[in-house]
N, C-alpha and C positions, 0 to 999 in steps of 0.2 A: 394177323395176329397181332406185330408190337400195336396198331390202332387199336385194336380192342382190349389189351393190355391195358395200355393207358387208360384208354374210358374204365376198366371195369377198375384201375386203380383211386379216378377220380373219383367214383362212386363211392369209394371207403372212403374218404377224404370228407364227403361231404357229409357222409353219415356220423362223424369222427371231430369233425370242428361243429356242427349244427346241436345246441345247448337245450329246443323248444321241440313240442310232440310234432313231428313228421307228416297232418292229417294234410284234408283237401285243401285248406287252406290254413296259412302262418308255416310254422317249416321254418323252412327257407325260402319260402313265399308269400310273404307278408308282416308284417307286424315289427316292420322295422322297426329299432328306437334313434333317437340322435344321432346313438355313436356305436353304430351295430358292428357286427364282424360278421354278417350275412351275406354282404360283399360277393368275399372272400373265396364265397365258400362254389362261388361261379363262377368267377369273372378272375382277370389280372390286371392291372392297370398299363403295366410296364412288360409284363414278360408274355402272356397272349398267345398262344402257338397254332388256334383254331383258323381255319379259314370264314366257320360261318359268319354272314352279314344279319342286321340289321336294315332297312326303311323309315330314313327320315320322312319327315313331314313335310316335306320337298321332293320328297321322292328319290334321294340319295343314299347312295349304299354304302355304310359304317360296318365296319369291322365288330362283333361285337363281345369281342376282350372277352373269350369264355377260354376256361384250364380246359384243359384236356386234347386232343390231337382231334375230333371230332372234324370230320364233313359237309358234315348238315348238322341242318337241328333236331330232328328226330333219333342221330346218332346219340346227340348228345339227351337226351330228354330218356333215350332208353339207357347211359348208366343206370342210372335209378330204375327207371320200368318198366324195362324190357327184363327178355329174361335172364335168370340166374343172377336181375341183378341184384346187389343188399342195401342201396339205400332207399327202399321204399317198397311196402307192401300190395302196393298196386301194380299188379303185371298189365299193361295195357298192350303189348305185343302178341303177350298170348290170352288174355282178358279171362284173368283168374286173379281170386284175392291169393296171396301166399305167407299170410304171415298169423299170429296168434291175436282173435277178433278181440281181445282184452284192450278196454278203453275202446272200441266201436261198437254198432252192433252190426259186425257184417257176420258171414260166414266164411269160417276159413276154408281156401279150398275151391270156394264158391265162382261162380259166375262174376264180371262186374258188371253192373247196372249198363255200361257201354258198349260191353263185348270189348273181342280183341280185333287188333288190325291182322294180322297172323294166322292163328288159333283159339278156338272158345273150350271149355267148360273143360278143360281139365289144366294141371301141371306145365309147365313150361313147355311147348311143342309138341305137348302129350293128346291133345284136345283134337276135335274137329278141326279140319279146313275150312279160313272163311270163304266165301264163297263170292261175297261180298262184305270193301272196306271203305271208309268215305277218302278219297280219294281223289285229286283234277287233274292230272301226273297224263298229260300227252294229251288228252279231251278237246276234240277240236267245239268251234262255235255251235254248230247242232249239235251236238248228242251234251255239249250246254245247255241249251233250249229243254231239251228233252227232261234235265235232269233240273228244270224251272230259275235261270239264269240267265237273264238279260243285261244288259245293261242300264238300261235307263227307258224310264214313263214310257219313247218310244221305243222303246224293242228294239234298238241299236244293236246289231248281234257284234257282241266285243272279248275273244280269250277272257278267262280269269286267268290270273299266276296259276303254276303249281303251289299250295301251300301244306304248312305242316305243320305239326301240335300246336305252334307261335300264334300262327290266324285264326287259334279260336279262345286259345287261352291264353294267360296275363301269368305268367311266370313270377312275376313281381305281384297277383296279389290284384283283387278287380272285386266290385262290390257282389259280384251275382253268387252264385253259387260254382263249388267246382269250378273256380279261378275261371269262370268264360270272362271270354272280354269286353271291356263296355264300349269299348267302338270297334265295327268288325265291320269288314270291305267299307270306312268308311260312314256307315250308319251309326247314328249310339245308340245302343241298349243297354242302356246302366251305366253310372259313373257317380260324382259326389256333387254336394249341392256346392256350386260358387267355388271358392277354396275354402272351404272347410271340410271336415272329415266327413260330413253326416251325410251315410250313404243312404244312394237312389236306384237302387239293382230294381232291375228286370224279370230275374231268374232267380228265383226259391225256394228252398228245401221246407220238407214235414219234420226231416230228423229229430233227434233227442238234441236239444239246446240249439239247435238253429236258433240266430237270430233273425228276427221278426223282421226287423227293417234294414237288414243285410251288414254286410262285415264293416265295422270301423275299422282306421288305418291308426297304424301306433297300441300304444304301452291300452287304449279303450279295448283294439281289438284284438290281444293277448287275451284278456279276460275272458270277451265271450268264448272262445276255444278253448279256455278251460274245462267248459263244461258242457264242453261241444261234443258230439259221440256219433260220429259218420257212419251212416251205412252205404255200406261198395257197393253190395251185393243184393238190397234189397231196396228198387228203385220207391223214393216218397220227393216225388215231386208237387212243389205247393202251387194255387193258384194265386194271381199276383195283380189283381184289378185289371185285367183284359192283357198286361203286359209280363207277357208269359217263356213259357221254354220257345213257342210256335213264333212269336213275334220275336226273337233272335235270332230265330233259324232261317228269316223270311230274310234278315241281312244279305244272305247271299244269295239265299230259292226266291229269288225278288220276284218271282208273278206269282207267289203264295201272302204277296203284301199287302200291308192294310189299308185300308183309306183313313186320308190322316188326321189327325188326332186332331182336337182345337183346345186352347186354352193353357193356361203352365199349372205348375206345382199340384195346388189341392183339387182345384176346377178343371185342371184336366179331362178329358170323355175319355172316356173306356175304347178302343179301336174297335170298328169292326170291320168284320176282313169284307172283302173283293175276292165271291167265287166265280167271277167271271169275267178273269180279265182276260184279256185280246193281247196274243203271243202277234207283232207287226204294227200297234200304236192301235188308231182310233178306226184307220184305216184298214183294219184287220179285215178278211174275206173269214176265218176262223175265230169264235168264240170258244174257251174251255173251259168246262165244269168243274169245279172242284168239288171235293166231300168237304164238309164242315170241318172247323177244325177249332177248340176255344168251345166249344158246348159240351154240354152235360149229360152223359151218359142213361139223364131222367128222362129226356126230350122218347125216347123207346122203351122205356120200362113203367110208366104212369100205370094206371088201370088201364083197363082195354075203352073204356067211357070215355076218356080225353087222353091216352097217349098216343103222340102224331104219328108212330109207322104201325102198320097192321099183323106186322113177326113182332115181336117184345124181344127187345134186344138182350144179350148175355152180355154175362158181366167177370169176364175169363179173367183169372190171377194173373197168368200170363203176358197181359196186358193192361200196364204201368195206366193209371190215370194221374189227374192234377187235383190233387183237394185243397179245400179254402186254408187258410194258414191256421184257422181257428182251429180247426182237426187235429192239430199236432198233436200226435201221440195217443187218441185217443179209440180203444181197442186192437193199436196196435201190437203185432208180432214180430221183433227183429229176426232172429235169428232162425227162430222155428219151421217160418213160411208161413204162420198164416195169414190170413185175409188181410189188408190193409188199406185196403179202398173199397166204396160203392160203386151204388148208381148216380149218387151224389157229384161224383168226379168229371172235371172233364176230359173230353178225348184232345190230346193234343198231338203234335207230330212224333213225340218220344212214346207212345201212344203203339205204337204201329212200327214203327224202328227203331235200332239201336245207334248212338250213334257213333263208335268206330268202327263196327265190321261185324257180319254173322254168318251163321256156318248154313244158315235156310237155301235153300235149291230152287231153281224154276227147269221143269222138267217139260217145259212146254210152252209153247205163247198161243191165243189168243187172235184169231185175224180178226184186224181193223173195216173190214167189206169180203163183200163177196164180189166173185165175178157174175158179167150175167148166164157161166155154165152153173151157176155154184162152189163153184173153184176158189179159198181163200186166196187174193191176192198177193205176190211174193215181192223180197224186197230186194233193190240191186247190190250190188258189189260181189265180195266175191266169197265163198262157203266158206266157213268159221270152226277146223273140227274141233276147239276147245268145249262150243255151245252146238254138239249134238249133230252137226250140218245141219243148224238154222244159216242164213245169213248172214252177214257182220251189220251192225248196224252205221249204215251209212244211209245217205237223204235218199226214203223214197221219189220212188218215178211216179208223174200221175198226181190229182188234185184231189181222189177220193179217199188216199188213207189212213191221211189225219199222224199223230205221233208217232213216229217208228219206235219198237219196243227196245228197252235197255240193254234187253241179254244181260245181265244179271238179277240177283237176289232182292236185290235196291233197298240191303238195309233191315232188312221186314224179319219181326221174330217168328215165323213159323215156314212153311215152307209155302209153295206155289201161292195161295189165294188163302194159306189157311188164316190168315190177320183176320179178313174178312166176313169169311165164315164163323168162326169162334164170335164176335159179337151180334151178326145177323142171322144168327143160331136158321138159315136153312132148309 
């Protein structure tokens, strides 16, 4: 209790120390001047008591010099972004916007675009319990491959270290939407040109006032944020010439990665996605085929004479698409829930999934193969009571069963495979 109280006291100090708008970019998270006071909102140069560390470019662990008694980065972030915290209106712990929408295009009490880590859809701790959240704690190498992570192109199995908020977000600002880091898992997915402050983002937004070229640094960035009205409760992701949210996600979900780009700068080729990655390298015995991403929904909604799918796709408002940056605000209805995308939009990772967590449930699973008697193959391992008596997600026996199910909702926006049906209308 004492530790929690100190963390909350820290949140109050941050609120009263800050003098700029605490939006998704800047506030305490960027826009620093050469004589900034913002550092002191989170750090102490000589008297920090938190044990939280960071890793430098040589892999060495260094103390982060954070104020508060937090022992994890998640705890420290929750001091502002957690249940009951006063430092920010975005409660990512319970996945809702708990502030006045003034200055934003957000719905007060609305569900955050990314969902929540413990609850979703209600005030602190009162919403639905999250059934799957973005976390790799305790996952073994086989589980990581199921989630689409392998160490390199040769598919060497190597565990990914457990990560926290700052493995995806840069608390000091970035060129990308929502402080998404410019380098993730050693992969460059955004940044700034040379030593200048010219942004080179991969992830953009169609929110009102969002800079189409990404966030600049310092005073120039502060001027940008002055006209920015974020929408934390209505997803408005933007296409970005092939360098997209999905490309950003693939920095960790490596088996969904792109074919290498060619050229540099304006001459850089648009990435082409590899939908038939081999898990196990070039000599792998199994090729896994993947759902297309960064493709327009119009591929399945054209007139019957020329559309590529037999059954016309459905544009569901619960499945956000990436719209072209030139579509900014055209026909958008931010707060009232009106339709803000259409069949010109691209399907991306976040069309089907939430980034933080969902309350969607999986009530069963489909067998990957049938035995000679017509009985579905089963998995090895012990029964997991938390999963309705199904087998725990251990390695399959035999060679014909494919990839084991993950036994959770996989961050999907709807129960079971409702995401598939809402588009494919079968």
